[in-house]
NULO-612092 format. One record per residue (C-alpha): residue in three letters; x, y, z; residue number from 1. Coordinates in pm, 1 decimal, always signed. Layout:
% NULO-612092
[node "ala", [X, Y, Z], NUM]
...
END
This chain:
% NULO-612092
[node "unk", [-1348.0, -6887.0, +321.8], 1]
[node "unk", [-1118.1, -6703.7, +563.2], 2]
[node "unk", [-743.9, -6736.7, +590.5], 3]
[node "unk", [-538.8, -6578.8, +863.4], 4]
[node "unk", [-625.1, -6450.2, +1207.2], 5]
[node "unk", [-670.3, -6091.3, +1321.2], 6]
[node "unk", [-395.0, -5971.5, +1552.1], 7]
[node "unk", [-447.1, -5621.7, +1685.9], 8]
[node "unk", [-693.1, -5358.3, +1574.1], 9]
[node "unk", [-568.7, -5222.8, +1245.3], 10]
[node "unk", [-517.7, -5540.0, +1047.0], 11]
[node "unk", [-596.0, -5491.2, +679.2], 12]
[node "unk", [-862.4, -5699.9, +509.1], 13]
[node "unk", [-887.4, -5797.1, +145.0], 14]
[node "unk", [-1163.4, -5975.4, -45.4], 15]
[node "unk", [-1000.8, -6196.4, -310.4], 16]
[node "unk", [-1218.7, -6306.4, -603.0], 17]
[node "unk", [-1076.7, -6600.3, -798.1], 18]
[node "unk", [-1191.8, -6864.1, -1048.6], 19]
[node "unk", [-1338.7, -7178.2, -897.7], 20]
[node "unk", [-1079.6, -7454.4, -876.9], 21]
[node "unk", [-787.4, -7217.1, -821.7], 22]
[node "unk", [-691.7, -7424.9, -517.0], 23]
[node "unk", [-719.8, -7758.6, -699.4], 24]
[node "unk", [-372.9, -7920.1, -721.3], 25]
[node "unk", [-489.5, -8090.6, -1041.6], 26]
[node "unk", [-516.0, -7750.1, -1211.2], 27]
[node "unk", [-159.9, -7619.0, -1165.5], 28]
[node "unk", [-171.4, -7323.7, -1403.4], 29]
[node "unk", [+64.6, -7040.0, -1329.8], 30]
[node "unk", [-229.6, -6816.3, -1246.1], 31]
[node "unk", [-375.3, -7064.1, -999.1], 32]
[node "unk", [-41.6, -7121.8, -827.0], 33]
[node "unk", [+17.2, -6746.8, -807.8], 34]
[node "unk", [-327.4, -6680.1, -659.1], 35]
[node "unk", [-282.4, -6953.0, -397.6], 36]
[node "unk", [+60.6, -6834.5, -292.9], 37]
[node "unk", [-44.2, -6470.2, -273.9], 38]
[node "unk", [-347.0, -6550.6, -56.6], 39]
[node "unk", [-129.2, -6759.1, +174.1], 40]
[node "unk", [+142.0, -6491.4, +181.1], 41]
[node "unk", [-97.1, -6210.0, +267.4], 42]
[node "unk", [-249.5, -6421.1, +543.9], 43]
[node "unk", [+94.9, -6504.1, +681.5], 44]
[node "unk", [+177.2, -6132.5, +683.3], 45]
[node "unk", [-126.5, -6065.2, +903.0], 46]
[node "unk", [-397.0, -5977.8, +654.6], 47]
[node "unk", [-750.7, -6104.2, +687.1], 48]
[node "unk", [-803.7, -6274.6, +351.8], 49]
[node "unk", [-1162.4, -6348.4, +248.1], 50]
[node "unk", [-1170.9, -6567.4, -62.0], 51]
[node "unk", [-1467.8, -6599.9, -296.4], 52]
[node "unk", [-1451.7, -6837.6, -593.0], 53]
[node "unk", [-1672.7, -6793.1, -898.7], 54]
[node "unk", [-1756.2, -7086.0, -1126.6], 55]
[node "unk", [-1728.7, -7036.2, -1503.2], 56]
[node "unk", [-1516.8, -7108.3, -1807.0], 57]
[node "unk", [-1324.5, -6784.5, -1751.4], 58]
[node "unk", [-1259.2, -6556.9, -1932.4], 59]
[node "unk", [-1581.6, -6641.7, -2119.9], 60]
[node "unk", [-1845.6, -6622.9, -1843.6], 61]
[node "unk", [-2209.4, -6717.3, -1888.8], 62]
[node "unk", [-2505.8, -6535.4, -1738.4], 63]
[node "unk", [-2492.1, -6745.9, -1422.5], 64]
[node "unk", [-2127.3, -6661.4, -1362.1], 65]
[node "unk", [-2194.1, -6291.2, -1414.6], 66]
[node "unk", [-2483.5, -6303.2, -1169.5], 67]
[node "unk", [-2268.1, -6490.3, -917.3], 68]
[node "unk", [-1992.2, -6231.7, -945.4], 69]
[node "unk", [-2243.7, -5948.8, -904.0], 70]
[node "unk", [-2374.4, -6107.2, -581.2], 71]
[node "unk", [-2022.2, -6150.9, -442.9], 72]
[node "unk", [-1912.9, -5795.4, -516.0], 73]
[node "unk", [-2242.7, -5645.1, -394.2], 74]
[node "unk", [-2193.5, -5818.6, -58.1], 75]
[node "unk", [-1855.2, -5651.9, +4.4], 76]
[node "unk", [-1905.6, -5360.9, +247.8], 77]
[node "unk", [-1845.2, -5003.7, +135.2], 78]
[node "unk", [-1489.1, -4880.1, +152.8], 79]
[node "unk", [-1325.7, -5223.2, +156.4], 80]
[node "unk", [-1053.6, -5362.0, -70.1], 81]
[node "unk", [-1111.9, -5626.7, -336.4], 82]
[node "unk", [-841.9, -5807.7, -534.2], 83]
[node "unk", [-997.6, -5965.6, -842.2], 84]
[node "unk", [-824.6, -6212.1, -1073.4], 85]
[node "unk", [-802.1, -6065.6, -1423.2], 86]
[node "unk", [-964.8, -6371.5, -1581.6], 87]
[node "unk", [-1278.7, -6267.8, -1394.8], 88]
[node "unk", [-1239.0, -5890.8, -1399.5], 89]
[node "unk", [-1147.9, -5831.7, -1763.1], 90]
[node "unk", [-1475.7, -5946.7, -1927.7], 91]
[node "unk", [-1713.4, -5822.3, -1654.3], 92]
[node "unk", [-1718.0, -5444.4, -1670.5], 93]
[node "unk", [-2099.0, -5444.7, -1640.6], 94]
[node "unk", [-2078.8, -5626.0, -1307.4], 95]
[node "unk", [-1781.1, -5438.2, -1159.2], 96]
[node "unk", [-1819.1, -5076.2, -1264.4], 97]
[node "unk", [-2123.6, -5006.8, -1041.8], 98]
[node "unk", [-1898.1, -5080.1, -743.0], 99]
[node "unk", [-1582.6, -4895.6, -848.8], 100]
[node "unk", [-1680.8, -4586.3, -653.2], 101]
[node "unk", [-1757.9, -4754.3, -322.1], 102]
[node "unk", [-1484.6, -5023.2, -318.7], 103]
[node "unk", [-1110.8, -5015.6, -372.1], 104]
[node "unk", [-1092.6, -5252.2, -669.6], 105]
[node "unk", [-754.5, -5390.5, -767.6], 106]
[node "unk", [-718.8, -5622.3, -1068.0], 107]
[node "unk", [-457.4, -5899.5, -1062.9], 108]
[node "unk", [-387.8, -5921.7, -1435.9], 109]
[node "unk", [-194.3, -6237.7, -1519.3], 110]
[node "unk", [-236.6, -6194.5, -1895.6], 111]
[node "unk", [-406.7, -5918.5, -2096.6], 112]
[node "unk", [-678.4, -6060.2, -2319.7], 113]
[node "unk", [-510.1, -5912.1, -2625.8], 114]
[node "unk", [-205.8, -6134.6, -2572.6], 115]
[node "unk", [-386.6, -6450.1, -2458.9], 116]
[node "unk", [-359.3, -6673.2, -2766.5], 117]
[node "unk", [-524.2, -6965.6, -2588.2], 118]
[node "unk", [-853.8, -6797.4, -2499.6], 119]
[node "unk", [-1157.8, -6723.9, -2710.6], 120]
[node "unk", [-1192.9, -6357.8, -2630.1], 121]
[node "unk", [-1355.2, -6106.1, -2863.7], 122]
[node "unk", [-1352.8, -5733.1, -2919.9], 123]
[node "unk", [-1625.8, -5674.1, -2661.1], 124]
[node "unk", [-1421.7, -5853.4, -2396.4], 125]
[node "unk", [-1119.0, -5639.9, -2478.8], 126]
[node "unk", [-1332.6, -5325.2, -2451.5], 127]
[node "unk", [-1452.6, -5451.7, -2116.6], 128]
[node "unk", [-1094.5, -5505.6, -2003.1], 129]
[node "unk", [-1004.3, -5150.7, -2101.5], 130]
[node "unk", [-1295.1, -5006.1, -1902.8], 131]
[node "unk", [-1229.4, -5222.5, -1596.4], 132]
[node "unk", [-856.9, -5148.1, -1579.5], 133]
[node "unk", [-913.7, -4775.5, -1620.4], 134]
[node "unk", [-1174.7, -4775.7, -1342.4], 135]
[node "unk", [-968.2, -4986.2, -1099.8], 136]
[node "unk", [-781.2, -4824.4, -813.3], 137]
[node "unk", [-482.7, -5036.8, -910.3], 138]
[node "unk", [-364.0, -5304.8, -1150.1], 139]
[node "unk", [-111.8, -5570.0, -1046.2], 140]
[node "unk", [+82.6, -5747.5, -1321.7], 141]
[node "unk", [+339.5, -6025.0, -1299.2], 142]
[node "unk", [+617.1, -5878.9, -1515.0], 143]
[node "unk", [+759.0, -5551.2, -1635.5], 144]
[node "unk", [+681.6, -5665.9, -1990.4], 145]
[node "unk", [+311.7, -5694.5, -1905.5], 146]
[node "unk", [+320.0, -5355.5, -1736.0], 147]
[node "unk", [+449.4, -5197.9, -2057.2], 148]
[node "unk", [+172.2, -5369.7, -2254.1], 149]
[node "unk", [-94.7, -5236.8, -2019.9], 150]
[node "unk", [+44.1, -4883.5, -2017.1], 151]
[node "unk", [+73.6, -4874.2, -2394.3], 152]
[node "unk", [-257.1, -5036.1, -2480.1], 153]
[node "unk", [-482.1, -4879.4, -2218.5], 154]
[node "unk", [-310.5, -4549.3, -2131.2], 155]
[node "unk", [-351.3, -4603.5, -1756.9], 156]
[node "unk", [-151.4, -4374.0, -1524.8], 157]
[node "unk", [+178.9, -4545.3, -1454.5], 158]
[node "unk", [+144.5, -4497.1, -1078.9], 159]
[node "unk", [-155.7, -4732.5, -1076.1], 160]
[node "unk", [+12.1, -5029.7, -1247.3], 161]
[node "unk", [+228.6, -5238.5, -1013.6], 162]
[node "unk", [+462.8, -5529.9, -1082.5], 163]
[node "unk", [+463.1, -5828.6, -845.5], 164]
[node "unk", [+671.0, -6101.6, -1006.6], 165]
[node "unk", [+609.3, -6463.3, -904.4], 166]
[node "unk", [+829.0, -6594.7, -627.5], 167]
[node "unk", [+1012.2, -6924.5, -601.2], 168]
[node "unk", [+1096.8, -7181.9, -338.9], 169]
[node "unk", [+1472.0, -7231.7, -362.0], 170]
[node "unk", [+1590.0, -7587.8, -315.6], 171]
[node "unk", [+1925.4, -7759.9, -294.7], 172]
[node "unk", [+2059.6, -7810.5, -646.9], 173]
[node "unk", [+2224.4, -8153.4, -664.1], 174]
[node "unk", [+2569.8, -8176.4, -816.0], 175]
[node "unk", [+2581.4, -8443.0, -1086.3], 176]
[node "unk", [+2701.3, -8491.2, -1444.6], 177]
[node "unk", [+2505.7, -8284.4, -1697.4], 178]
[node "unk", [+2374.6, -8510.2, -1973.1], 179]
[node "unk", [+2082.4, -8461.2, -2211.9], 180]
[node "unk", [+1766.6, -8488.6, -2003.6], 181]
[node "unk", [+1523.6, -8219.4, -2119.2], 182]
[node "unk", [+1204.5, -8104.1, -1950.9], 183]
[node "unk", [+927.6, -7874.6, -2074.9], 184]
[node "unk", [+661.5, -7776.2, -1819.2], 185]
[node "unk", [+322.6, -7624.5, -1897.5], 186]
[node "unk", [-26.2, -7695.9, -2022.2], 187]
[node "unk", [-0.2, -7890.4, -2346.5], 188]
[node "unk", [-134.5, -7641.8, -2597.0], 189]
[node "unk", [-29.0, -7438.9, -2896.5], 190]
[node "unk", [+56.6, -7128.9, -2692.5], 191]
[node "unk", [+315.6, -7326.4, -2494.9], 192]
[node "unk", [+485.5, -7447.9, -2814.1], 193]
[node "unk", [+550.1, -7814.3, -2737.0], 194]
[node "unk", [+499.3, -7886.3, -3106.1], 195]
[node "unk", [+791.5, -7654.9, -3184.3], 196]
[node "unk", [+1009.5, -7850.2, -2942.5], 197]
[node "unk", [+914.7, -8184.6, -3099.3], 198]
[node "unk", [+994.2, -8045.6, -3444.6], 199]
[node "unk", [+1329.5, -7918.6, -3317.3], 200]
[node "unk", [+1408.6, -8263.2, -3179.0], 201]
[node "unk", [+1316.1, -8423.2, -3512.6], 202]
[node "unk", [+1657.1, -8326.6, -3649.7], 203]
[node "unk", [+1849.3, -8444.5, -3344.0], 204]
[node "unk", [+1780.7, -8816.8, -3365.7], 205]
[node "unk", [+2150.2, -8899.9, -3351.6], 206]
[node "unk", [+2207.0, -8712.5, -3025.0], 207]
[node "unk", [+2175.8, -8856.7, -2674.5], 208]
[node "unk", [+1867.6, -8701.1, -2514.6], 209]
[node "unk", [+1539.6, -8778.6, -2340.6], 210]
[node "unk", [+1251.6, -8532.3, -2303.1], 211]
[node "unk", [+962.1, -8501.8, -2057.8], 212]
[node "unk", [+660.8, -8287.4, -2149.8], 213]
[node "unk", [+492.2, -8220.3, -1816.3], 214]
[node "unk", [+151.0, -8059.0, -1789.3], 215]
[node "unk", [-225.1, -8104.0, -1821.4], 216]
[node "unk", [-328.9, -8305.8, -2127.2], 217]
[node "unk", [-699.2, -8216.0, -2126.7], 218]
[node "unk", [-701.5, -7844.0, -2209.1], 219]
[node "unk", [-650.0, -7882.9, -2585.5], 220]
[node "unk", [-720.3, -8247.5, -2680.9], 221]
[node "unk", [-680.6, -8186.7, -3054.7], 222]
[node "unk", [-335.1, -8037.3, -3002.8], 223]
[node "unk", [-232.3, -8327.1, -2778.8], 224]
[node "unk", [-357.6, -8581.8, -3031.8], 225]
[node "unk", [-160.2, -8417.9, -3312.4], 226]
[node "unk", [+147.2, -8393.6, -3089.7], 227]
[node "unk", [+130.1, -8761.2, -2996.2], 228]
[node "unk", [+86.6, -8856.6, -3363.0], 229]
[node "unk", [+395.2, -8655.7, -3459.0], 230]
[node "unk", [+598.5, -8815.4, -3179.6], 231]
[node "unk", [+491.0, -9160.5, -3298.2], 232]
[node "unk", [+570.0, -9082.8, -3662.4], 233]
[node "unk", [+918.8, -8973.3, -3563.6], 234]
[node "unk", [+970.9, -9296.6, -3372.6], 235]
[node "unk", [+1026.5, -9096.4, -3053.8], 236]
[node "unk", [+776.5, -9278.2, -2833.8], 237]
[node "unk", [+1061.7, -9406.6, -2616.3], 238]
[node "unk", [+1235.1, -9067.1, -2597.9], 239]
[node "unk", [+953.1, -8813.4, -2549.2], 240]
[node "unk", [+725.0, -8877.8, -2252.4], 241]
[node "unk", [+399.5, -8694.6, -2185.5], 242]
[node "unk", [+386.9, -8722.5, -1807.5], 243]
[node "unk", [+63.9, -8537.4, -1740.6], 244]
[node "unk", [+38.3, -8302.3, -1442.6], 245]
[node "unk", [+333.0, -8293.5, -1203.0], 246]
[node "unk", [+304.3, -8098.7, -879.2], 247]
[node "unk", [+477.3, -8071.1, -545.3], 248]
[node "unk", [+749.7, -8325.1, -477.3], 249]
[node "unk", [+697.9, -8495.7, -814.0], 250]
[node "unk", [+760.7, -8171.7, -1003.5], 251]
[node "unk", [+1057.7, -8082.6, -785.5], 252]
[node "unk", [+1204.5, -8428.2, -851.0], 253]
[node "unk", [+1152.4, -8382.8, -1226.1], 254]
[node "unk", [+1343.1, -8053.6, -1218.1], 255]
[node "unk", [+1617.4, -8201.3, -1001.4], 256]
[node "unk", [+1675.3, -8495.2, -1235.7], 257]
[node "unk", [+1662.9, -8291.8, -1557.7], 258]
[node "unk", [+1955.1, -8110.0, -1717.6], 259]
[node "unk", [+1779.5, -7837.3, -1915.5], 260]
[node "unk", [+1439.0, -7666.4, -1918.7], 261]
[node "unk", [+1305.5, -7582.0, -2263.3], 262]
[node "unk", [+1039.1, -7309.1, -2278.3], 263]
[node "unk", [+934.1, -7275.6, -2645.4], 264]
[node "unk", [+618.6, -7068.7, -2580.3], 265]
[node "unk", [+457.8, -6861.2, -2852.3], 266]
[node "unk", [+330.8, -6617.1, -2587.2], 267]
[node "unk", [+417.4, -6574.8, -2221.0], 268]
[node "unk", [+368.0, -6287.1, -1978.8], 269]
[node "unk", [+643.7, -6406.2, -1744.9], 270]
[node "unk", [+723.1, -6776.7, -1729.7], 271]
[node "unk", [+705.8, -6920.3, -1379.0], 272]
[node "unk", [+851.2, -7250.1, -1497.3], 273]
[node "unk", [+1170.6, -7066.9, -1593.3], 274]
[node "unk", [+1230.0, -6931.5, -1243.4], 275]
[node "unk", [+1123.3, -7265.1, -1091.0], 276]
[node "unk", [+1388.4, -7437.2, -1301.9], 277]
[node "unk", [+1650.4, -7178.5, -1209.5], 278]
[node "unk", [+1561.4, -7227.4, -842.5], 279]
[node "unk", [+1668.9, -7589.7, -893.8], 280]
[node "unk", [+1994.4, -7479.2, -1058.7], 281]
[node "unk", [+1864.8, -7577.7, -1402.8], 282]
[node "unk", [+1964.4, -7373.2, -1712.9], 283]
[node "unk", [+1701.9, -7274.3, -1967.2], 284]
[node "unk", [+1659.2, -7243.2, -2342.3], 285]
[node "unk", [+1355.8, -7020.2, -2397.4], 286]
[node "unk", [+1177.6, -6831.7, -2671.5], 287]
[node "unk", [+1261.2, -6462.6, -2682.7], 288]
[node "unk", [+900.8, -6358.2, -2633.3], 289]
[node "unk", [+695.0, -6166.7, -2378.1], 290]
[node "unk", [+824.1, -6187.6, -2023.8], 291]
[node "unk", [+1048.4, -6492.4, -2074.7], 292]
[node "unk", [+1372.3, -6289.0, -2109.2], 293]
[node "unk", [+1280.2, -6111.6, -1785.1], 294]
[node "unk", [+1226.1, -6441.4, -1604.6], 295]
[node "unk", [+1552.4, -6585.2, -1737.4], 296]
[node "unk", [+1748.5, -6279.4, -1628.4], 297]
[node "unk", [+2122.4, -6289.7, -1580.9], 298]
[node "unk", [+2389.0, -6333.2, -1316.4], 299]
[node "unk", [+2566.3, -6045.7, -1142.2], 300]
[node "unk", [+2826.7, -6032.5, -1420.6], 301]
[node "unk", [+2561.3, -6027.7, -1694.3], 302]
[node "unk", [+2582.1, -6395.2, -1796.7], 303]
[node "unk", [+2254.2, -6550.6, -1905.2], 304]
[node "unk", [+2180.8, -6885.4, -1736.4], 305]
[node "unk", [+2071.5, -7024.2, -2071.1], 306]
[node "unk", [+1984.1, -6901.8, -2417.4], 307]
[node "unk", [+1703.0, -6712.6, -2589.8], 308]
[node "unk", [+1590.2, -6816.1, -2938.3], 309]
[node "unk", [+1348.2, -6654.7, -3184.7], 310]
[node "unk", [+987.1, -6752.1, -3105.7], 311]
[node "unk", [+801.7, -6988.5, -3337.7], 312]
[node "unk", [+1125.7, -7105.2, -3503.6], 313]
[node "unk", [+1193.2, -7479.6, -3459.4], 314]
[node "unk", [+1513.5, -7458.0, -3668.4], 315]
[node "unk", [+1661.9, -7198.3, -3432.9], 316]
[node "unk", [+1553.7, -7405.4, -3134.7], 317]
[node "unk", [+1712.4, -7716.0, -3289.3], 318]
[node "unk", [+2038.6, -7528.7, -3340.8], 319]
[node "unk", [+2043.0, -7412.5, -2978.1], 320]
[node "unk", [+1967.1, -7762.6, -2850.1], 321]
[node "unk", [+2230.1, -7909.8, -3081.6], 322]
[node "unk", [+2492.0, -7669.0, -2950.5], 323]
[node "unk", [+2401.1, -7753.0, -2591.8], 324]
[node "unk", [+2397.5, -8129.4, -2646.1], 325]
[node "unk", [+2725.4, -8125.3, -2835.3], 326]
[node "unk", [+2932.7, -7911.0, -2601.7], 327]
[node "unk", [+2999.4, -8045.8, -2252.1], 328]
[node "unk", [+3187.2, -7732.5, -2146.8], 329]
[node "unk", [+2889.6, -7519.8, -2248.2], 330]
[node "unk", [+2656.9, -7739.2, -2043.9], 331]
[node "unk", [+2876.8, -7700.3, -1737.5], 332]
[node "unk", [+2906.2, -7325.3, -1789.2], 333]
[node "unk", [+2530.0, -7276.9, -1816.9], 334]
[node "unk", [+2468.9, -7497.4, -1514.5], 335]
[node "unk", [+2711.1, -7279.3, -1315.4], 336]
[node "unk", [+2533.1, -6963.9, -1434.5], 337]
[node "unk", [+2196.5, -7110.8, -1334.4], 338]
[node "unk", [+2329.7, -7181.1, -985.3], 339]
[node "unk", [+2442.6, -6819.5, -959.2], 340]
[node "unk", [+2112.1, -6686.9, -1092.5], 341]
[node "unk", [+1911.1, -6883.2, -836.3], 342]
[node "unk", [+2061.2, -6675.6, -554.7], 343]
[node "unk", [+1904.1, -6360.0, -704.1], 344]
[node "unk", [+1549.0, -6498.4, -722.1], 345]
[node "unk", [+1306.0, -6372.4, -460.8], 346]
[node "unk", [+1059.2, -6573.1, -256.9], 347]
[node "unk", [+681.0, -6563.3, -243.8], 348]
[node "unk", [+694.3, -6349.9, +69.8], 349]
[node "unk", [+831.7, -6064.5, -140.2], 350]
[node "unk", [+557.7, -6118.4, -398.9], 351]
[node "unk", [+295.0, -6094.5, -124.6], 352]
[node "unk", [+458.9, -5778.0, +7.1], 353]
[node "unk", [+448.5, -5620.8, -338.2], 354]
[node "unk", [+79.2, -5709.1, -364.0], 355]
[node "unk", [+23.3, -5556.1, -20.7], 356]
[node "unk", [+197.9, -5238.0, -131.8], 357]
[node "unk", [-30.2, -5216.2, -434.6], 358]
[node "unk", [-339.7, -5269.9, -220.2], 359]
[node "unk", [-249.9, -5008.7, +40.1], 360]
[node "unk", [-23.3, -4764.8, -133.4], 361]
[node "unk", [+223.4, -4808.8, +154.7], 362]
[node "unk", [+580.9, -4930.5, +149.7], 363]
[node "unk", [+525.5, -5189.2, +420.0], 364]
[node "unk", [+255.4, -5440.9, +498.6], 365]
[node "unk", [-0.9, -5449.7, +775.9], 366]
[node "unk", [+68.8, -5564.5, +1122.8], 367]
END
């Protein structure tokens, strides 16, 4: 599939290899959203973007998926540039290494396998990731935290590892009273920590709050079943709502009508939901883990637009939520900080430009 039109003679071309379904709105993972926006951004900047999707339960490909990837990469002409999603690239050294000399291979690494608690990787897959990243012309990561992990774990030259943080679409942040409407956005699964949030709320029954858990319910059915049982046992069925997937206008509306984003993840390379919430002027309570502190950031005067809590600690999360719910002045102050922080967030056009820089080694894009 081709996106973008050629204008002039020296327009750059990139072959983007992504997991099948990356453009399915019903699969709104951070990686899928990022891949879609980057492809669209490169095309808008004048690149010729050739997209190939490979079917498999990545990052655990079967023989058919490996063969499909080999056919796709073999068909790319000598000397051209390929941007390969890390879910595909990391476990497929055998399929990619034969082409590392004739193609400019760049890996878009959303999450190193060693930190992906929700995947069933093994030692051989991690060895494959090491080999692939070392052989690649460049590695693009989505946070400075991930860059440090890659440099430390794989000893890749620093000049070949590039950061391209996710962008945001800034929207008008409505002015309204700040109450106790909480939202947590992400695939319902242990790595996202919704169970920690429910446990934190268990001790706040006397406070005035409602909570929406938004995200796919089918990725970890056992976790969802246990979560629903705990919510029922607490008598919170009327206070905690599992909304399923929210995208587009529905997700924007959910952010706009909430008062606080809670991001209790056990692992996170960046945290796109944090910057999405901030783009709506929404403060955040997040686990102090991975790239979440980086996503939360601070205002020009150093004020955090929210609070960081120790990861995996429902008591600490409960204390932070209790402080927020019980202090109206604090709620207003954090809302004001979130509104200030949103002005410092960059758009997806900058993300695409940073990808373009990594692909070309130039400071500006094609055109």
